[in-house]
All heavy atoms as an XYZ file, in Angstrom:
891
protein
N       0.845     -1.167      0.000
C       0.000      0.000      0.000
C       0.897      1.238      0.000
O       1.819      1.350      0.796
C      -0.903     -0.018      1.234
C      -1.780      1.184      1.315
S      -2.831      1.273      2.784
C      -3.670     -0.278      2.757
N       0.591      2.177     -0.860
C       1.378      3.400     -0.983
C       0.921      4.437      0.033
O      -0.253      4.480      0.419
C       1.256      3.963     -2.389
N       1.830      5.285      0.477
C       1.499      6.386      1.379
C       1.362      7.673      0.585
O       1.979      7.836     -0.464
C       2.591      6.548      2.433
C       2.655      5.424      3.416
C       3.630      5.695      4.548
O       3.933      6.873      4.812
O       4.080      4.722      5.149
N       0.561      8.575      1.105
C       0.429      9.895      0.503
C       1.637     10.726      0.936
O       2.014     10.735      2.104
C      -0.883     10.565      0.941
C      -2.083      9.766      0.435
C      -0.961     12.005      0.436
C      -3.423     10.282      0.920
N       2.222     11.443      0.010
C       3.373     12.295      0.308
C       2.918     13.629      0.870
O       1.719     13.964      0.834
C       4.197     12.554     -0.963
O       3.387     13.321     -1.873
C       4.640     11.255     -1.636
N       3.860     14.422      1.346
C       3.542     15.775      1.832
C       2.862     16.593      0.738
O       1.901     17.316      1.001
C       4.812     16.492      2.301
O       5.338     15.862      3.430
N       3.361     16.453     -0.488
C       2.758     17.179     -1.617
C       1.327     16.702     -1.850
O       0.440     17.492     -2.198
C       3.597     17.005     -2.874
N       1.079     15.422     -1.651
C      -0.268     14.877     -1.814
C      -1.226     15.448     -0.787
O      -2.364     15.807     -1.117
N      -0.774     15.539      0.480
C      -1.613     16.136      1.521
C      -1.888     17.605      1.223
O      -2.993     18.096      1.424
C      -0.991     15.976      2.908
C      -1.188     14.604      3.489
C      -0.161     13.681      3.516
C      -2.428     14.224      3.995
C      -0.351     12.406      4.044
C      -2.634     12.959      4.518
C      -1.587     12.053      4.537
O      -1.785     10.799      5.058
N      -0.885     18.310      0.713
C      -1.105     19.714      0.363
C      -2.100     19.832     -0.784
O      -2.946     20.729     -0.795
C       0.209     20.412      0.008
C       0.055     21.915     -0.202
C      -0.541     22.617      1.010
O      -0.053     22.460      2.125
N      -1.603     23.396      0.810
N      -2.047     18.904     -1.719
C      -3.003     18.904     -2.820
C      -4.434     18.707     -2.299
O      -5.371     19.367     -2.770
C      -2.650     17.803     -3.819
O      -3.600     17.754     -4.858
N      -4.600     17.820     -1.307
C      -5.923     17.614     -0.707
C      -6.396     18.912     -0.047
O      -7.550     19.320     -0.219
C      -5.877     16.462      0.310
C      -5.656     15.127     -0.418
C      -7.164     16.423      1.141
C      -5.306     13.974      0.494
N      -5.507     19.570      0.705
C      -5.884     20.834      1.344
C      -6.256     21.883      0.297
O      -7.230     22.622      0.465
C      -4.758     21.320      2.257
C      -4.599     20.460      3.510
C      -3.627     21.068      4.501
N      -2.244     21.003      4.066
C      -1.427     19.967      4.272
N      -1.854     18.899      4.923
N      -0.186     19.993      3.845
N      -5.493     21.951     -0.788
C      -5.789     22.921     -1.855
C      -7.161     22.645     -2.480
O      -7.915     23.585     -2.774
C      -4.712     22.876     -2.935
C      -3.353     23.383     -2.460
O      -3.286     24.042     -1.396
O      -2.350     23.097     -3.153
N      -7.485     21.367     -2.695
C      -8.791     21.014     -3.262
C      -9.928     21.421     -2.319
O     -10.971     21.911     -2.772
C      -8.858     19.513     -3.546
C      -8.061     19.036     -4.758
C      -7.972     17.511     -4.774
C      -8.685     19.544     -6.039
N      -9.735     21.219     -1.026
C     -10.760     21.629     -0.062
C     -10.950     23.136     -0.106
O     -12.078     23.635     -0.192
C     -10.400     21.139      1.358
C     -10.569     19.625      1.442
C     -11.258     21.852      2.417
C     -10.047     19.010      2.722
N      -9.856     23.891     -0.071
C      -9.961     25.358     -0.107
C     -10.666     25.853     -1.364
O     -11.392     26.840     -1.325
C      -8.574     25.993     -0.026
C      -7.991     26.008      1.348
C      -6.686     26.775      1.376
O      -6.722     28.004      1.556
O      -5.631     26.130      1.217
N     -10.449     25.187     -2.486
C     -11.014     25.630     -3.756
C     -12.463     25.199     -3.953
O     -13.186     25.810     -4.754
C     -10.167     25.092     -4.914
N     -12.918     24.167     -3.214
C     -14.229     23.597     -3.499
C     -15.215     23.585     -2.338
O     -16.412     23.456     -2.555
C     -14.066     22.162     -4.008
C     -13.386     22.126     -5.355
O     -13.979     22.497     -6.352
N     -12.134     21.707     -5.382
N     -14.744     23.666     -1.125
C     -15.647     23.683      0.033
C     -15.905     25.145      0.358
O     -15.212     25.757      1.152
C     -15.025     22.941      1.207
C     -14.804     21.471      0.976
C     -14.769     20.810     -0.216
C     -14.558     20.482      1.980
N     -14.522     19.479     -0.012
C     -14.390     19.252      1.319
C     -14.463     20.527      3.364
C     -14.134     18.070      2.016
C     -14.204     19.352      4.047
C     -14.057     18.139      3.379
N     -16.915     25.719     -0.260
C     -17.072     27.169     -0.326
C     -18.206     27.758      0.503
O     -18.471     28.948      0.410
C     -17.264     27.579     -1.791
C     -16.133     27.151     -2.731
C     -16.472     27.531     -4.169
C     -14.817     27.759     -2.303
N     -18.882     26.954      1.305
C     -20.029     27.450      2.075
C     -19.935     26.990      3.517
O     -19.624     25.833      3.781
C     -21.347     26.936      1.479
C     -21.559     27.401      0.060
C     -21.067     26.665     -1.009
C     -22.225     28.591     -0.215
C     -21.241     27.091     -2.323
C     -22.405     29.023     -1.513
C     -21.906     28.275     -2.559
O     -22.074     28.709     -3.837
N     -20.228     27.897      4.432
C     -20.323     27.538      5.840
C     -21.752     27.799      6.285
O     -22.306     28.869      6.035
C     -19.305     28.298      6.718
C     -19.375     27.808      8.180
C     -19.469     29.799      6.612
C     -18.214     28.287      9.044
N     -22.327     26.785      6.898
C     -23.678     26.898      7.415
C     -23.601     27.025      8.930
O     -22.941     26.215      9.591
C     -24.474     25.645      7.039
C     -25.913     25.654      7.492
C     -26.641     24.438      6.989
O     -27.162     24.487      5.849
O     -26.666     23.423      7.732
N     -24.244     28.038      9.452
C     -24.334     28.203     10.894
C     -25.657     27.598     11.328
O     -26.698     27.871     10.732
C     -24.248     29.680     11.266
C     -22.990     30.396     10.764
C     -23.006     31.854     11.193
C     -21.731     29.692     11.238
N     -25.589     26.757     12.369
C     -26.761     26.006     12.807
C     -27.154     26.396     14.222
O     -26.304     26.783     15.030
C     -26.466     24.513     12.753
C     -26.204     24.023     11.329
C     -25.820     22.578     11.298
N     -25.794     22.057      9.934
C     -25.504     20.800      9.641
N     -25.227     19.937     10.604
N     -25.501     20.408      8.388
N     -28.433     26.238     14.510
C     -28.915     26.550     15.851
C     -28.605     25.404     16.813
O     -27.964     24.408     16.436
C     -30.401     26.918     15.837
C     -31.319     25.769     15.458
O     -30.907     24.585     15.499
O     -32.483     26.063     15.121
N     -29.066     25.528     18.029
C     -28.754     24.543     19.065
C     -29.400     23.184     18.801
O     -29.005     22.183     19.399
C     -29.182     25.072     20.433
O     -30.561     25.394     20.417
N     -30.369     23.125     17.877
C     -30.990     21.855     17.490
C     -30.338     21.234     16.263
O     -30.755     20.171     15.811
C     -32.484     22.063     17.195
C     -33.253     22.500     18.413
O     -33.033     21.991     19.507
N     -34.141     23.456     18.232
N     -29.347     21.920     15.692
C     -28.694     21.436     14.482
C     -29.387     21.844     13.203
O     -29.025     21.392     12.119
N     -30.372     22.734     13.304
C     -31.085     23.224     12.121
C     -30.360     24.432     11.526
O     -29.830     25.268     12.255
C     -32.518     23.616     12.485
C     -33.332     22.427     12.989
O     -33.157     21.319     12.443
O     -34.133     22.622     13.928
N     -30.365     24.527     10.208
C     -29.689     25.624      9.525
C     -30.312     26.967      9.884
O     -31.532     27.115      9.876
C     -29.753     25.425      8.019
N     -29.458     27.939     10.186
C     -29.885     29.326     10.371
C     -29.561     30.094      9.099
O     -30.408     30.771      8.528
C     -29.197     29.982     11.588
C     -29.549     31.456     11.686
C     -29.560     29.247     12.869
N     -28.321     29.957      8.631
C     -27.888     30.646      7.420
C     -26.712     29.874      6.816
O     -25.896     29.312      7.538
C     -27.493     32.121      7.726
C     -26.295     32.195      8.659
C     -27.248     32.915      6.465
N     -26.651     29.839      5.477
C     -25.497     29.263      4.778
C     -24.842     30.391      3.999
O     -25.454     31.000      3.135
C     -25.919     28.136      3.838
C     -24.704     27.359      3.328
C     -25.044     26.195      2.432
N     -25.874     25.193      3.092
C     -26.212     24.032      2.530
N     -25.775     23.730      1.306
N     -26.983     23.174      3.173
N     -23.595     30.650      4.331
C     -22.871     31.777      3.753
C     -21.796     31.294      2.793
O     -21.034     30.375      3.106
C     -22.207     32.590      4.872
C     -23.133     33.139      5.955
C     -22.322     33.682      7.122
C     -24.034     34.210      5.372
N     -21.672     31.949      1.624
C     -20.617     31.580      0.690
C     -19.290     32.237      1.063
O     -19.261     33.268      1.750
C     -21.129     32.144     -0.640
C     -21.920     33.352     -0.231
C     -22.566     32.976      1.090
N     -18.220     31.634      0.620
C     -16.896     32.203      0.843
C     -16.792     33.603      0.233
O     -16.026     34.436      0.709
C     -15.824     31.283      0.254
C     -14.370     31.634      0.521
C     -14.079     31.703      2.021
C     -13.448     30.634     -0.139
N     -17.604     33.897     -0.772
C     -17.595     35.224     -1.393
C     -18.223     36.293     -0.505
O     -18.073     37.491     -0.773
C     -18.315     35.178     -2.740
O     -19.670     34.786     -2.559
N     -18.914     35.900      0.563
C     -19.515     36.845      1.510
C     -18.387     37.477      2.334
O     -17.475     36.777      2.791
C     -20.491     36.098      2.423
C     -21.333     37.008      3.285
O     -20.741     37.743      4.113
O     -22.566     36.975      3.161
N     -18.454     38.764      2.553
C     -17.388     39.466      3.285
C     -17.246     38.999      4.728
O     -16.228     39.245      5.369
C     -17.627     40.980      3.250
O     -18.838     41.296      3.923
N     -18.241     38.289      5.235
C     -18.193     37.799      6.618
C     -17.497     36.445      6.745
O     -17.349     35.921      7.848
C     -19.619     37.690      7.178
C     -20.359     39.023      7.210
C     -21.818     38.836      7.561
N     -22.528     38.205      6.454
C     -23.807     37.840      6.486
N     -24.516     38.017      7.589
N     -24.379     37.284      5.437
N     -17.041     35.882      5.615
C     -16.460     34.535      5.595
C     -15.084     34.577      4.941
O     -14.895     35.237      3.921
C     -17.371     33.566      4.801
C     -16.783     32.166      4.767
C     -18.775     33.555      5.377
N     -14.123     33.847      5.539
C     -12.797     33.752      4.921
C     -12.027     32.560      5.486
O     -12.284     32.114      6.603
C     -11.997     35.037      5.138
O     -11.797     35.252      6.522
N     -11.091     32.059      4.683
C     -10.117     31.089      5.185
C      -9.119     31.887      5.998
O      -8.600     32.890      5.520
C      -9.411     30.367      4.037
C     -10.267     29.409      3.266
C     -10.739     29.573      2.001
C     -10.737     28.127      3.705
N     -11.478     28.472      1.622
C     -11.493     27.566      2.660
C     -10.600     27.394      4.893
C     -12.097     26.313      2.758
C     -11.204     26.146      4.977
C     -11.937     25.618      3.924
N      -8.824     31.463      7.230
C      -7.975     32.271      8.111
C      -6.739     31.537      8.606
O      -6.033     32.053      9.469
C      -8.784     32.783      9.322
O      -9.380     31.675     10.006
C      -9.865     33.762      8.878
N      -6.425     30.368      8.064
C      -5.230     29.640      8.469
C      -4.011     30.161      7.701
O      -4.147     30.848      6.688
C      -5.405     28.142      8.215
C      -5.785     27.844      6.797
N      -7.095     27.909      6.357
C      -5.041     27.544      5.712
C      -7.124     27.632      5.071
N      -5.884     27.419      4.653
N      -2.835     29.820      8.221
C      -1.586     30.170      7.536
C      -1.430     29.314      6.279
O      -1.900     28.172      6.238
C      -0.386     29.930      8.461
C      -0.391     30.764      9.720
C      -0.123     32.237      9.458
O       0.670     32.537      8.546
O      -0.714     33.070     10.155
N      -0.771     29.828      5.279
C      -0.512     29.065      4.059
C       0.250     27.784      4.406
O       1.185     27.807      5.194
C       0.298     29.911      3.075
N      -0.196     26.668      3.841
C       0.461     25.386      4.064
C       0.116     24.720      5.387
O       0.660     23.663      5.704
N      -0.793     25.302      6.173
C      -1.157     24.739      7.472
C      -1.838     23.381      7.296
O      -2.555     23.159      6.322
C      -2.084     25.687      8.221
N      -1.633     22.482      8.258
C      -2.281     21.177      8.210
C      -3.741     21.258      8.637
O      -4.531     20.395      8.272
C      -1.528     20.182      9.092
C      -0.164     19.842      8.530
C       0.582     18.828      9.388
O       0.156     18.484     10.481
N       1.690     18.352      8.881
N      -4.097     22.273      9.392
C      -5.485     22.484      9.787
C      -6.015     23.712      9.064
O      -5.485     24.808      9.215
C      -5.616     22.668     11.312
O      -5.130     21.488     11.958
C      -7.063     22.904     11.717
N      -7.040     23.496      8.245
C      -7.683     24.589      7.521
C      -8.751     25.194      8.430
O      -9.465     24.468      9.125
C      -8.331     24.075      6.246
C      -7.424     23.269      5.306
C      -8.220     22.807      4.099
C      -6.222     24.078      4.896
N      -8.862     26.520      8.431
C      -9.828     27.194      9.288
C     -10.682     28.136      8.435
O     -10.167     29.079      7.836
C      -9.142     27.991     10.413
C      -8.267     27.059     11.251
C     -10.187     28.691     11.284
C      -7.361     27.779     12.229
N     -11.969     27.842      8.379
C     -12.922     28.719      7.703
C     -13.643     29.506      8.793
O     -14.244     28.918      9.692
C     -13.919     27.914      6.869
C     -14.822     28.720      5.941
C     -14.000     29.553      4.956
C     -15.768     27.807      5.181
N     -13.535     30.822      8.739
C     -14.071     31.692      9.786
C     -15.257     32.491      9.247
O     -15.208     33.008      8.131
C     -12.975     32.652     10.296
O     -11.914     31.867     10.845
C     -13.506     33.595     11.346
N     -16.303     32.552     10.056
C     -17.482     33.367      9.743
C     -17.772     34.265     10.940
O     -17.685     33.824     12.086
C     -18.690     32.488      9.452
N     -18.101     35.524     10.655
C     -18.444     36.488     11.702
C     -19.804     37.084     11.347
O     -19.968     37.664     10.271
C     -17.390     37.606     11.810
C     -17.766     38.607     12.890
C     -15.997     37.031     12.059
N     -20.766     36.918     12.249
C     -22.097     37.481     12.035
C     -22.499     38.293     13.262
O     -22.013     38.047     14.369
C     -23.159     36.390     11.754
C     -22.854     35.668     10.451
C     -23.272     35.399     12.900
N     -23.368     39.271     13.036
C     -23.887     40.073     14.150
C     -25.415     40.105     14.073
O     -26.003     39.837     13.015
C     -23.299     41.506     14.161
C     -23.594     42.246     12.867
C     -21.808     41.476     14.412
C     -23.152     43.694     12.872
N     -26.018     40.433     15.185
C     -27.470     40.440     15.273
C     -28.143     41.377     14.295
O     -29.290     41.137     13.901
N     -27.459     42.430     13.878
C     -28.062     43.377     12.932
C     -27.986     42.916     11.482
O     -28.579     43.548     10.601
C     -27.412     44.757     13.086
O     -26.039     44.688     12.771
N     -27.283     41.799     11.199
C     -27.255     41.260      9.833
C     -28.667     40.833      9.449
O     -29.368     40.188     10.238
C     -26.319     40.057      9.729
C     -24.848     40.428      9.887
O     -24.510     41.613      9.724
O     -24.045     39.516     10.156
N     -29.090     41.173      8.246
C     -30.472     40.919      7.833
C     -30.825     39.435      7.777
O     -32.003     39.075      7.887
C     -30.742     41.562      6.471
O     -29.897     40.991      5.484
N     -29.838     38.563      7.634
C     -30.114     37.129      7.540
C     -29.922     36.384      8.864
O     -29.988     35.161      8.906
C     -29.269     36.485      6.441
C     -27.779     36.783      6.568
O     -27.369     37.492      7.515
O     -27.012     36.321      5.705
N     -29.716     37.119      9.955
C     -29.551     36.521     11.277
C     -30.774     36.856     12.126
O     -30.976     38.017     12.502
C     -28.262     37.015     11.963
C     -27.031     36.709     11.105
C     -28.127     36.410     13.357
C     -26.815     35.240     10.799
N     -31.602     35.855     12.427
C     -32.777     36.128     13.262
C     -32.378     36.360     14.720
O     -31.469     35.715     15.232
C     -33.617     34.858     13.124
C     -32.684     33.801     12.657
C     -31.547     34.475     11.964
N     -33.028     37.323     15.325
C     -32.780     37.636     16.744
C     -34.066     37.321     17.492
O     -35.127     37.802     17.101
C     -32.402     39.125     16.910
C     -32.250     39.482     18.370
C     -31.118     39.437     16.138
N     -34.050     36.513     18.519
C     -32.889     35.833     19.091
C     -32.641     34.484     18.407
O     -33.553     33.871     17.870
C     -33.312     35.601     20.540
C     -34.798     35.405     20.455
C     -35.253     36.309     19.327
N     -31.382     34.025     18.462
C     -30.997     32.692     17.988
C     -29.893     32.156     18.882
O     -28.977     32.895     19.246
C     -30.481     32.735     16.527
O     -31.517     33.211     15.676
C     -30.060     31.355     16.056
N     -29.975     30.869     19.199
C     -28.904     30.180     19.924
C     -28.180     29.299     18.909
O     -28.776     28.397     18.325
C     -29.455     29.321     21.082
C     -28.316     28.594     21.785
C     -30.244     30.171     22.058
N     -26.903     29.578     18.691
C     -26.093     28.828     17.731
C     -25.378     27.683     18.431
O     -24.895     27.835     19.557
C     -25.056     29.747     17.069
C     -25.672     30.765     16.157
C     -26.090     31.996     16.644
C     -25.854     30.486     14.815
C     -26.668     32.942     15.810
C     -26.439     31.425     13.967
C     -26.841     32.654     14.469
N     -25.304     26.521     17.751
C     -24.686     25.360     18.364
C     -23.651     24.645     17.533
O     -22.835     23.893     18.071
N     -23.649     24.883     16.196
C     -22.684     24.170     15.356
C     -22.536     24.867     14.005
O     -23.278     25.794     13.680
C     -23.123     22.715     15.142
O     -24.367     22.657     14.474
N     -21.562     24.379     13.237
C     -21.366     24.850     11.867
C     -21.102     23.642     10.980
O     -20.703     22.582     11.458
C     -20.195     25.845     11.791
O     -18.987     25.240     12.213
N     -21.342     23.814      9.690
C     -21.118     22.751      8.720
C     -20.564     23.368      7.444
O     -20.873     24.509      7.116
C     -22.411     21.994      8.436
N     -19.755     22.597      6.735
C     -19.146     23.057      5.489
C     -19.770     22.284      4.326
O     -19.978     21.066      4.414
C     -17.614     22.827      5.507
C     -16.978     23.461      6.737
C     -16.975     23.333      4.213
C     -17.101     24.954      6.828
N     -20.043     23.007      3.248
C     -20.677     22.442      2.057
C     -19.941     22.880      0.791
O     -19.263     23.904      0.782
C     -22.129     22.927      1.934
C     -23.065     22.344      2.954
C     -23.181     22.901      4.214
C     -23.855     21.248      2.634
C     -24.056     22.366      5.154
C     -24.734     20.710      3.560
C     -24.830     21.269      4.819
O     -25.687     20.740      5.739
N     -20.171     22.112     -0.295
C     -19.697     22.491     -1.626
C     -20.750     23.265     -2.394
O     -20.436     23.892     -3.403
C     -19.324     21.247     -2.444
C     -18.044     20.587     -2.016
C     -17.753     19.289     -2.739
C     -17.964     19.320     -4.212
N     -17.500     18.081     -4.891
N     -22.000     23.204     -1.941
C     -23.116     23.775     -2.695
C     -23.871     24.806     -1.860
O     -23.858     24.760     -0.632
C     -24.081     22.667     -3.177
C     -23.403     21.768     -4.200
C     -24.594     21.841     -2.007
N     -24.560     25.713     -2.556
C     -25.264     26.814     -1.895
C     -26.517     26.370     -1.152
O     -26.926     27.010     -0.184
C     -25.631     27.884     -2.926
N     -27.142     25.286     -1.596
C     -28.331     24.795     -0.901
C     -28.384     23.277     -1.028
O     -27.799     22.697     -1.953
C     -29.601     25.424     -1.465
O     -29.756     25.095     -2.823
N     -29.090     22.678     -0.082
C     -29.198     21.218     -0.028
C     -27.804     20.600      0.068
O     -26.922     21.170      0.674
C     -30.010     20.675     -1.198
C     -31.408     21.247     -1.219
O     -32.051     21.352     -0.183
N     -31.880     21.631     -2.397
N     -27.588     19.463     -0.554
C     -26.288     18.809     -0.519
C     -25.998     18.162      0.826
O     -26.772     18.270      1.773
N     -24.876     17.472      0.885
C     -24.432     16.797      2.106
C     -23.350     17.615      2.781
O     -22.444     18.130      2.111
C     -23.874     15.410      1.776
C     -24.939     14.470      1.233
O     -26.068     14.511      1.742
O     -24.629     13.686      0.303
N     -23.431     17.701      4.100
C     -22.370     18.377      4.863
C     -21.077     17.591      4.706
O     -21.066     16.359      4.797
C     -22.762     18.483      6.330
N     -19.988     18.288      4.457
C     -18.677     17.656      4.288
C     -17.897     17.641      5.590
O     -16.989     16.832      5.765
C     -17.891     18.390      3.203
C     -18.615     18.462      1.856
C     -17.877     19.378      0.903
C     -18.784     17.076      1.267
N     -18.242     18.546      6.486
C     -17.605     18.637      7.799
C     -18.580     19.335      8.728
O     -19.184     20.335      8.343
C     -16.299     19.438      7.696
O     -15.715     19.640      8.955
N     -18.741     18.788      9.933
C     -19.633     19.385     10.933
C     -18.834     19.554     12.213
O     -18.097     18.648     12.613
C     -20.873     18.507     11.198
C     -21.740     19.114     12.289
C     -21.680     18.316      9.918
N     -18.960     20.719     12.828
C     -18.243     20.986     14.067
C     -19.187     21.644     15.077
O     -19.864     22.619     14.749
C     -17.038     21.901     13.805
C     -16.193     22.143     15.022
C     -14.889     22.860     14.718
O     -14.810     23.618     13.720
O     -13.943     22.664     15.481
N     -19.215     21.093     16.278
C     -19.979     21.689     17.367
C     -19.222     22.904     17.882
O     -17.983     22.879     17.968
C     -20.163     20.689     18.512
C     -20.926     19.428     18.125
C     -22.365     19.692     17.743
O     -23.027     20.513     18.415
O     -22.833     19.077     16.759
N     -19.941     23.965     18.239
C     -19.294     25.099     18.882
C     -18.837     24.659     20.275
O     -19.522     23.857     20.916
C     -20.251     26.282     18.993
C     -20.789     26.862     17.684
C     -21.693     28.051     17.979
C     -19.684     27.251     16.750
N     -17.709     25.164     20.758
C     -17.258     24.774     22.102
C     -18.296     25.102     23.167
O     -18.450     24.375     24.143
C     -15.984     25.582     22.314
C     -15.610     26.147     21.004
C     -16.809     26.092     20.115
N     -19.026     26.197     22.955
C     -20.098     26.639     23.851
C     -21.193     27.214     22.965
O     -20.908     27.971     22.036
C     -19.591     27.728     24.825
C     -20.724     28.262     25.689
C     -18.457     27.214     25.684
N     -22.443     26.843     23.226
C     -23.532     27.451     22.463
C     -23.513     28.955     22.689
O     -23.165     29.424     23.771
C     -24.873     26.869     22.887
C     -25.032     25.430     22.483
C     -26.398     24.878     22.802
O     -27.238     25.528     23.411
N     -26.641     23.651     22.364
N     -23.869     29.715     21.642
C     -23.803     31.170     21.718
C     -25.142     31.762     21.302
O     -25.708     31.382     20.274
C     -22.697     31.709     20.807
C     -22.520     33.193     20.914
C     -21.734     33.729     21.921
C     -23.144     34.053     20.024
C     -21.581     35.107     22.035
C     -22.984     35.428     20.125
C     -22.201     35.953     21.136
N     -25.629     32.694     22.088
C     -26.911     33.347     21.805
C     -26.697     34.737     21.228
O     -25.926     35.522     21.767
C     -27.736     33.482     23.095
O     -28.028     32.223     23.625
N     -27.368     35.010     20.123
C     -27.479     36.377     19.621
C     -28.852     36.862     20.063
O     -29.876     36.348     19.611
C     -27.292     36.454     18.099
C     -25.840     36.164     17.749
C     -27.737     37.812     17.570
C     -25.451     36.402     16.314
N     -28.831     37.798     20.995
C     -30.070     38.292     21.600
C     -30.407     39.717     21.190
O     -31.552     40.146     21.333
C     -29.964     38.212     23.129
C     -29.696     36.815     23.700
C     -29.456     36.882     25.197
C     -30.843     35.876     23.363
N     -29.391     40.459     20.703
C     -29.609     41.849     20.291
C     -28.888     42.101     18.975
O     -28.061     41.303     18.536
C     -29.069     42.847     21.337
O     -27.633     42.852     21.280
C     -29.536     42.501     22.747
N     -29.163     43.246     18.368
C     -28.498     43.629     17.127
C     -26.993     43.818     17.309
O     -26.246     43.803     16.339
C     -29.097     44.925     16.577
C     -30.463     44.712     15.950
O     -30.903     43.548     15.851
O     -31.087     45.714     15.568
N     -26.537     44.016     18.532
C     -25.119     44.265     18.792
C     -24.309     43.002     19.062
O     -23.085     43.039     19.045
C     -24.968     45.227     19.977
C     -25.621     46.597     19.793
C     -25.482     47.419     21.062
C     -25.045     47.319     18.597
N     -24.970     41.871     19.328
C     -24.253     40.631     19.628
C     -23.524     40.128     18.384
O     -24.074     40.158     17.274
C     -25.211     39.558     20.139
C     -25.757     39.886     21.516
O     -25.085     40.621     22.269
O     -26.863     39.417     21.829
N     -22.294     39.651     18.583
C     -21.473     39.172     17.476
C     -20.983     37.764     17.754
O     -20.504     37.470     18.848
C     -20.269     40.092     17.270
C     -19.315     39.613     16.185
C     -18.187     40.588     15.952
O     -18.426     41.735     15.623
N     -16.954     40.134     16.138
N     -21.088     36.895     16.748
C     -20.608     35.520     16.821
C     -19.479     35.337     15.817
O     -19.633     35.674     14.644
C     -21.748     34.544     16.496
C     -21.357     33.080     16.288
C     -20.803     32.464     17.568
C     -22.550     32.282     15.757
N     -18.360     34.799     16.285
C     -17.261     34.420     15.411
C     -17.104     32.905     15.498
O     -16.903     32.366     16.585
C     -15.948     35.102     15.825
O     -16.127     36.523     15.771
C     -14.805     34.698     14.904
N     -17.210     32.238     14.355
C     -17.068     30.787     14.285
C     -15.799     30.465     13.519
O     -15.595     30.959     12.415
C     -18.283     30.147     13.575
C     -18.065     28.660     13.359
C     -19.551     30.405     14.360
N     -14.943     29.634     14.122
C     -13.736     29.124     13.467
C     -13.953     27.633     13.242
O     -13.843     26.844     14.189
C     -12.495     29.343     14.325
C     -12.217     30.767     14.664
N     -11.735     31.668     13.738
C     -12.374     31.453     15.810
C     -11.596     32.841     14.319
N     -11.982     32.740     15.574
N     -14.293     27.247     12.026
C     -14.528     25.843     11.692
C     -13.201     25.250     11.216
O     -12.661     25.655     10.193
C     -15.600     25.732     10.598
C     -16.047     24.337     10.338
N     -17.289     23.894     10.719
C     -15.416     23.281      9.776
C     -17.411     22.625     10.374
N     -16.281     22.234      9.799
N     -12.681     24.292     11.976
C     -11.362     23.717     11.700
C     -11.486     22.355     11.015
O     -12.274     21.503     11.466
C     -10.577     23.540     12.992
O     -10.390     24.798     13.620
N     -10.695     22.151      9.961
C     -10.662     20.893      9.234
C      -9.211     20.427      9.201
O      -8.359     21.037      8.560
C     -11.189     21.069      7.791
C     -12.586     21.678      7.807
C     -11.161     19.743      7.043
C     -13.042     22.201      6.471
N      -8.915     19.338      9.906
C      -7.543     18.837     10.011
C      -7.245     17.851      8.871
O      -7.971     16.884      8.680
C      -7.323     18.172     11.359
N      -6.191     18.141      8.131
C      -5.684     17.246      7.104
C      -4.198     17.003      7.447
O      -3.292     17.554      6.831
C      -5.791     17.847      5.676
C      -7.174     18.416      5.402
C      -5.395     16.804      4.621
C      -8.273     17.394      5.338
N      -3.950     16.215      8.479
C      -2.572     16.052      8.952
C      -1.768     15.115      8.037
O      -2.320     14.230      7.403
C      -2.747     15.420     10.335
C      -4.015     14.666     10.216
C      -4.896     15.463      9.279
N      -0.498     15.353      8.037
C       0.406     14.445      7.328
C       0.800     13.365      8.320
O       1.113     13.638      9.465
C       1.645     15.202      6.846
C       1.308     16.246      5.814
C       2.507     17.069      5.392
O       3.641     16.628      5.586
O       2.282     18.170      4.873
N       0.758     12.143      7.883
C       1.181     11.030      8.728
C       2.401     10.373      8.107
O       2.628     10.475      6.926
C       0.048      9.982      8.906
C      -0.923     10.402      9.967
C      -0.653      9.708      7.624
N       3.146      9.704      8.951
C       4.284      8.960      8.427
C       5.516      9.617      8.741
O       6.558      9.701      8.599
């Protein structure tokens, strides 16, 4: 059985960055609140170049028109498509977070580990 090289792992990370383009923020029941594209100014990849853990970050506030107030957020999910589709990665928030006013701000760092082994 062949092993994946460092270049192979980097290729996998590059494919994820280029194709996993949506982050869905979910409520405490796991239901979708909003799915944001990477093209949205509130979403960006925030890891260092070449990092083994990819981090997609989303920042929303209560005054955003697509964020219902109040909402309790509990998890995030990454998708390749704008609607429907299968979640490619799901991460629970370390602590559920409530947006109760227009001033409340939530920052989600969704981490995807693609470690090199060997």
